[in-house]
N, C-alpha and C positions, 0 to 999 in steps of 0.2 A: 504493500500500500504506500510505503514511503516513496518508492520509485514513481508510482502513478501520480502522487501529489507533487513530487518534485518537477515532473514534466507536464503536469496538468493533462494527462492523457485520459480521455473520457472512457468510462467503464464500458460503454456500448462497443467501442472499437476493440477493447481488450476481449470482451465476451465473444463477439462475433469472430474475431481472429482466432480466439481459443477454440471455438467450435470447429472452425475450418482446419486448424492445426491438428486437432484430434483425428479428423477424418484422413488428412494427408499422412499424419504420423502413423495411424493405424494401418493405412494402406501400405505404407513403406515397410512397416514391421511385418505384415503378412507376406509382402514380396520377399523381404529378407529371409524370413523363415522358410519359405518354399525354395529359396535359392540354396539352402543347405542341402536339399535333396536333389533338386534338378541339376545342380552343377555336378552331381555324381552320376546322374542318369544320362546326361548328354555330354559328349566330349567337346573340347575347346573349338574344334573345327565347326561343329554344328552351331555353337554359340557365335562363332565368327560370321557365318552365313546369316544367322538371325539378326546380328547387329547391323549388317548391311541392309537387310530387309527393313528393320525397324527405323533406321535413319532415313531411308527413302520414304517410308510411311510418314515420318515426321514432316518431311517436306510437303507431301501431298496434303496432309491435314492442315497445314498452315496456309496453303493457297486456296483450298476448296471453298471457303466461305468469303474469300476476298477481304478478310479482316473486318467485315461488317458485324461479326459476332462480338467484337470489342465494344460496339456502340450500343448494344442492347441495354447496358446499365445506365446509359447517359440521359435518355429523354425524360422529360417531366411527366409526359402523358403515357400511360400504360399501353394504349392502343398503338402508339408509334413503335413501342418496343415489340409488340406482338407482330407488327408488320416487318420489322427488322428480322425477327425470328423466322418468318415465312421467307424472306429474301435469302437468308442463309441456307435454308432447305433447297430452294431452287438453284442457287449458285453451286452448292456442293454436288447436287445430283447431276447437273449438266457437266461440270468440270470432270467428275470422276467417270462419267460415260465416255468422255473424250480420252481420258487417260487409258481406259480399258482398250479402246480402239488402237491407240498408239502402241500399247504393249503387244497387241496381236500383230500389228503391221511391222514393227521394228524390233522384234524380240532379239534377233541376233546382235545388232550393234549395241543394244541396251545391256545385254548380258556380258558382252565383251568389255564394255565400259566399266561395269561393276565388278568384273573379274569373278563372276559367279557361274558355276557349272549349269548347263542347260537342263540337267535333270530336275532342277528346282523350278522350272518354268511354270508348272501347274500351280505351285504354291504362290509364286509371285503374281499370278493372275488374281489372287485374292486381295492384292493391294488396293485397287479402286474401291471394292466393297468395304474393306476395313476402313479406308480413308473417309468414305462417305459417312459411315456409322460414327467414327471417332470425331470427325470434324463437326458434324451436326450436334453431337453430344456437347461439344464446347459451347454451342449456342444454347442448348438446353440448360447447361450448368450456369451460364450467365443469366438466363431468365430466372432460374431458381434463386440466384443471389439477389437479383433485382426484386423478386417477390419476398425476400428475406427468409427464404426456406433454407437456412444454413445447415440445419440438422439433416435435411434430405440430401443436400450436396455432399455433406461429410459422409453420410451413410453410404452413398453410391460409390464413393471412392474405395471404401473398404470392401464393399460387395464385389466390385470389379476384380480386385486382386484375389479375392477368395475363389471366384469362379475361374479366373485365369490360371492361378496356381494349381488348383485342383485338376483342371483339364490337362495342364502340362504334365503334372505328376502321373495322371492316368495314361496319357499318351506315351510318356517315358517308360512306364512299366510295360507297356505293350510294344516297346522297341520301335515306335514311330519316330523317325528322325525329323519329321515335319511337325512334331508335337509342340514345339515352342511357338511356331507361327499360328497353328490352329488354336492353341490355348489363348493366345492374345486376341484372336477373333472372337472366341467364346466370351471372354471377359468384357470386351467392348460391346458386343451385341446385348449382353445382359443388362448393362446400365442404360443402353440406348432405349430398350423397350420399357424399362422401369421409369426412366426419365420422361418419356412421352406420356405415360400414365400420370406422373406427378404434375406436369404442367397443365394438363387438361383438368385434373382434379382441383387445381388451385386458381382457376379463373380464365385460363386460355381457352379461346373458342375461335373456330374458323369464321364465325360471323363478323369478327372484327377485321378480317383480312379483305382488302380491296386492292385492285390493280393501281388505282390512283395513289393510295397511301404507300404502296410498295415503291412506286416511282418517286414519290416525295422523299422517302427516307433514303432511297438509293442516291438521289442528288444531294440531299442535305449532308450526308456523311461520306460523300465521295472522296473527301480528303484522306480517309483511311486507306482505301486501295491505291489512291493516287500517290501518296507520299510514304506509305508504310508497307505496302505489300511486297514490293521488290526488295527493299532493304531488309525487311523481316525475313524474307526468303533467303537472302544472302546470309543472314545471321544463322538460320537453320543449316544452310550449307556449311557454314563455318564450324558447326558442331558435328555435322555428318562427314565432312571431308577427311578429317584425320583417320577415321575408321576405314573409309574407302581406300585411302592412300596406303595405310598400313597393310590392309588386305592385299592390295596390288603389289606393293614393294616387298613385303616381308611375310606374306602368307596369312591364311585365315586363322591359324593358331595364335599368332602374335596379335591379330585383330581381336581375338577372343580375350586375351590377357588384358589388353588395354580397355576393352569394352567392360569387363568386370570392374576394373579400377574406377572407370568413369561412373558406372552405375552406383557403386558404393559411395564415392566421394560426392556425388550429386544428391544423395539422400537428404542431407541437411538443407540444401538449397531448395529442393522440391518441397520439403516440409514447410519452410518459412516463406519462401518466395511466393509460391502459388497460394498459400494460405492467407498471407497478409495483404498481398498486392491488390486483389480485387476489392477487399473490404476497405483498404486504404484509398483506393481509387474513388470509391463512393464518397468518402469523407473529404478528400482533397477537392473533388469536384464541387461538393456542397460549399466548402469554405471559400473556394475561388468565386463562386457565384455571389457570395455575400461580402467579398473582399476581406476575408479573415485570414490570419496567419496560419501557416502550415508547419512552421519550423519545430514546434513542440512535438508534433506527431513524428516527424522525421528523427529528431533527437532521441525520443523514447524508444523507437524501434531499433535504432542503431545501438543504444545502450543495452537493450534486452537481448540482442543477438550476439553481442560482443563476448559475453561470458561463456556461453557454450562453444563459441568459435575458438577461443583461446584454449579451452579444455581439449577440444578435438585436435587442435594442432599438436599439442604436447603428446597426446595418446598416440597419434599416427606417426609422429616423428620417431618415437622410441619403440613402438610395438606393432607397426603396420604389417610386417611379415608374419609375425605370430598370429595376429588377428585373422589374416586372410587364410593361412593354412589351417587354423583351428576351425574356421567357419566353413571353408569350401574344400578342404583337402590339400594334400601336398602338391597336387598337380597345379595349384594356383599360387605357388610361392612367387612366381614372376610378377603376378598382379600386385602382391604386397610390396615388392621392390619398386614397382612403378609408382605406387601410391605415394611413396616418400618424395619422389620427384615433383609430384603435382600438388603437394600440400598447400603451398602459398597461392598458386593460381586459383585453385578451387575455393580457398578461403576468401580471396578477393571477390570472387563471383558470389559467394554466400553473403558477403557483407553488402554488396551493391545491389543485387537483384531485387530485394524487397522494396527499395525506395525508388527504383528506376521507373516505376509506374507514373512518377510525376511528369514525365515527358508527355504522356498521353493526357493525363488529368488536367494539365494547364496548357495543353495544345502547343507543345514545342517539339512536334514530331519530326520536323525537318532536321533539327540538330541531332536527335537520336538516330535518324536515318543516315546522316553523314557518318556518325560513329560506326554504324553497322556496316556501311560500305567499306570504310577503311579497315575495319576488323576482318572482313571477308578477304580483302586483298592481302592482308598480312598472313592469314592462314593459307591462302592460295599459294603463297611463296614456298610452301612446303613441297610443292611438286618438283622443286629444284634439288631436293635432297635424296633423290633416288639412290645415289651411289654412297650415301652415308650409312653408318651402322644404325641398327634399331635403337640403341641407347642414345646416340647423338640426335636422331630424329625426335625422340621424345623430349630431350632437353631443349631443343629449339622450340618445340610446340609449347612447352611449359613457359618459356620466356615470353612467347607471343601472347599467351593467355594472361599472364600476370600483368604485362605492360598494358594490354587492351583494357582490362578491368580497372586498373588504376586511373587511366584516362577517363573511363566511363564514370567512375566515382567523382572525379574532379568536375566533369561536365554537369553531373547531377547537382552538385553543390552550387555551381555557378548559376544554374537555372533557378534553384530555390532562393538564392541570395538576391537575384534580380527581381524575382516575384515579391519578396519581402520589402525591397526598396520601393517597388511600384505601389504597393498598398499603403505605404506610409506617407505618400505624397498627398 
């Protein structure tokens, strides 16, 4: 309570963020527990292929709704939010049908580019279906948050991981090498169907949807796809590209080692970033509309995440190898060694990610987009490291990550500072 009083953080923000963190934390815990078993059922090569699949899926998810899902929280009128919801459905459906056709027509060059064996072609055909389900669920989730159904959003996250992990475990026991991809589809489809039921139960109705209103919101929020879609896509590529390059330069086994390291190190960021950011976005947008300061919220969140961050850094620095081998088996010792290289880069990402929502909330998307483009170009430079060793490649990548997020943090503080100066005039 002393911390809350010191920074004057409203209880509502803490409560809502706490509910979301329970959901994300529970989901990550379920994922982590299932990893104990699945990492023993599937070998590193299978995980390497899955990491390539999953990173391509992330790209498709982020382009499918053209970023309009981000706007669902913003309108004052609920009917406009409902029409944005309908717009995301239409957009995702059309785009993923096009992606499916592209996969059919250009499968050979696509698989050569990804360095994936053609025996996995039938599984990669599931990409458009999974992307449609997962991308539209992002819109569902944002509508749940707008309707203040934080408990439902939180519950869905946990449920997804339970169904995903259970399916992967079952497929692994049945010796299906495709089990990781099929399990991911099962988890996404489960919360997709439940989410549809939840939004209809809590006020959404097709009677609010009209072509005129869809056209209106499409034009009103056109700045999101116009200024944010491509840079955000580049940001996703920045995350996916290292896995793809490692798979191409050093083989799927090494891609699997790095993939596990990234999965584990991103757990805190996923817990805090995705939990706090949308709730924080609502609060900052509200404060901006009434010309109120946002600095106390930013300070409070940074203070609250700093303590677990420091503890995590110390633990991983001294015991990363022991933790990975104990959790996943001796085969994953290399992942523990890689973790020590990436402690600082992922720590910076953990610190900056929750507060970076200010770029959207106070409409400074162009500056954020510039950073995303520069970040992508720096990661793209890794294509020049084909003749370097695996360890040297990882160290270059770590430097790029750390530098990029330090700059991102500085830009965030500059934007907040300028906003504070503006409202004082």
